[in-house]
C-alpha positions in Angstrom: -32.6 -5.5 34.7 -34.1 -7.2 31.5 -32.5 -9.3 29.2 -31.9 -6.3 26.9 -30.2 -4.4 29.4 -27.7 -7.3 30.0 -27.4 -7.6 26.3 -26.3 -4.2 25.9 -24.3 -4.3 28.8 -22.2 -7.0 27.3 -22.1 -5.4 24.1 -20.6 -2.4 25.2 -18.1 -4.2 27.4 -17.0 -5.9 24.3 -16.9 -3.1 22.1 -14.8 -1.5 24.7 -12.3 -3.9 24.8 -11.8 -4.2 20.6 -11.5 0.2 21.1 -8.8 -0.3 23.8 -7.0 -3.1 21.5 -7.2 -1.3 18.5 -5.9 2.1 19.8 -2.4 0.1 21.4 -2.0 -1.8 18.3 -1.8 1.5 16.3 0.2 3.2 18.7 2.4 0.5 18.7 2.7 0.3 14.8 2.7 4.0 14.6 5.9 3.7 17.3 7.3 0.8 15.4 7.3 2.6 11.9 8.9 5.7 13.9 11.7 3.5 14.9 12.2 1.7 11.3 12.7 5.5 9.8 15.0 6.6 12.8 17.1 3.6 12.0 17.2 3.7 7.9 18.6 7.6 8.5 21.6 6.8 10.3 
């Protein structure tokens, strides 16, 4: 592996972690909004 391969592997790992964090945050936010809406209807 040359230097470019190492940089690409690190970049892919960082983007994957960022994507997972964004998806989990989006799901959590959506869940909280749904709970808030159901509480307002009561």
